[in-house]
C-alpha positions in Angstrom: 30.5 7.2 -20.1 32.3 10.8 -19.7 29.5 13.9 -19.1 29.8 17.4 -18.0 26.3 19.4 -17.4 27.8 23.2 -17.4 25.6 25.7 -16.1 25.4 29.6 -15.1 26.3 31.2 -18.1 24.1 34.0 -19.3 23.7 37.7 -20.3 25.6 40.2 -17.7 26.5 43.8 -17.8 30.3 45.3 -17.5 31.2 45.0 -13.4 29.0 42.3 -13.0 29.1 38.6 -11.8 28.7 35.1 -13.0 29.3 31.8 -11.4 29.6 28.9 -13.9 29.4 25.1 -12.8 30.4 21.7 -14.1 28.9 18.6 -13.0 31.0 16.0 -13.9 30.4 12.0 -14.1 31.7 9.1 -15.6 35.4 9.5 -14.9 37.5 9.6 -11.8 36.9 13.1 -11.0 39.3 13.6 -8.4 42.2 12.1 -10.3 41.9 14.9 -13.0 42.8 18.2 -13.6 39.8 20.4 -14.6 40.1 23.7 -16.3 38.0 26.5 -17.6 38.7 27.4 -21.5 36.8 30.1 -23.5 36.5 30.8 -27.4 35.6 34.1 -28.8 34.1 34.5 -32.0 36.9 34.5 -34.7 39.6 34.0 -31.8 41.2 30.5 -30.8 40.3 28.8 -27.8 42.6 29.9 -24.6 42.8 28.3 -21.0 41.5 30.6 -18.6 41.9 28.6 -15.0 42.9 25.5 -13.9 43.1 23.6 -10.6 45.1 20.7 -9.7 43.1 17.2 -9.0 43.9 17.9 -5.1 42.4 21.5 -5.6 46.3 22.7 -4.0 47.7 24.6 -6.6 45.7 27.0 -9.4 46.9 28.8 -12.2 45.1 31.6 -14.3 45.3 33.6 -17.4 46.7 36.8 -17.0 43.7 38.5 -18.3 41.6 37.1 -15.5 43.6 37.3 -12.6 42.2 38.7 -9.4 39.0 38.6 -11.1 38.2 34.8 -11.2 38.0 31.8 -9.2 38.3 28.4 -10.0 37.0 26.0 -7.2 36.4 22.5 -7.3 34.6 19.6 -4.7 36.1 16.5 -5.2 32.9 15.2 -3.3 30.6 16.6 -5.9 32.7 15.8 -8.9 32.0 19.8 -9.6 33.8 22.4 -10.5 33.1 26.3 -10.8 33.9 29.1 -12.2 33.6 32.5 -9.9 33.5 35.6 -12.6 33.6 39.1 -10.9 34.4 42.4 -12.3 33.2 41.0 -15.8 34.7 43.0 -18.8 33.0 43.0 -22.4 36.3 41.1 -23.9 35.1 38.4 -21.3 32.3 37.3 -24.0 33.0 33.9 -25.4 31.6 30.3 -25.4 33.3 29.0 -21.7 34.1 25.1 -22.0 35.0 22.9 -19.1 38.1 20.4 -19.3 39.3 17.5 -17.6 42.8 15.9 -18.4 45.7 13.9 -17.1 48.1 12.1 -19.0 46.6 10.7 -22.0 43.3 11.5 -21.7 41.2 14.8 -22.4 37.8 15.5 -21.9 35.3 18.5 -23.2 32.0 19.8 -21.8 29.6 21.0 -24.7 30.1 25.0 -23.8 28.4 27.7 -21.7 27.8 31.3 -23.4 28.8 34.1 -21.6 27.8 37.3 -23.0 29.0 41.0 -21.4 27.3 43.8 -22.7 25.5 47.0 -21.7 
């Protein structure tokens, strides 16, 4: 049974930082690319950051490059998203995602609200 435990979301002021974590179980974590997506009210879900199974390669949405960092710990089946210099437009529900060819799994989401 695939499970994700997402944590670290909350309310933060513009310019602040948050660290999201996603602890996964029920599948071979180290064989899956891991991603963070987000969905703001009234908008489509969008890819924020992706990290390959080995952790060697990463990819980021242009809107978060230089501010967000995705990290994974295959020994602990965990992926993190370090978010710095947060902006109002980063407000969204953030979802953990695991994928490989023919399979995709989603977390339940964690709310991030950036507000003064």
